[in-house]
C-alpha angles and dihedrals in degrees: 000000000000095000135058137204112244107184143314106287095201146332123234126203128178134236138174120281112275094023098116095110094051088051090052091051091051103038100033107027097034107028098028101239119150120235112238124200119257118226112267092246092057099043092085090064092064125225130103137248131224138185138197119177104324093331118109119194117191119195112202122191123230129184091215094045123175119176121241102243100169104021110070148153117250118215116206108215138179118234096019092176088060091051089052092050091047092051092045088054088053090050091244114155118224134170117232113218121194098177096101109082114232094015137102104206146156141185130222132171123240114229090274096055097256112145118240127188128207120188143169120199115231114244 
């Protein structure tokens, strides 16, 4: 092949129409992402974009929305136990999962029911 893949540019999840403020509360206020501006030509579609580090997460709105309950992004984090402690302090429920050898991980759902994975690889 004369080309190569470099990285994932962004992840897109869906949410119901009109849910942008709820997405902001969850991803910015709770998880610490930053909102980034959508290009002018795409604003009319609704939705909202976020970024943390080099990871972009786009929330697109759908009138026939159905949450992704199995398919999910996985966010690699440092100090996952501190993240769990932080979420517990905010009364956010998450589900630990010890089925991936060599990883400390958990799942939680965004406000729309989309599954999100957070993991830290053991050294």
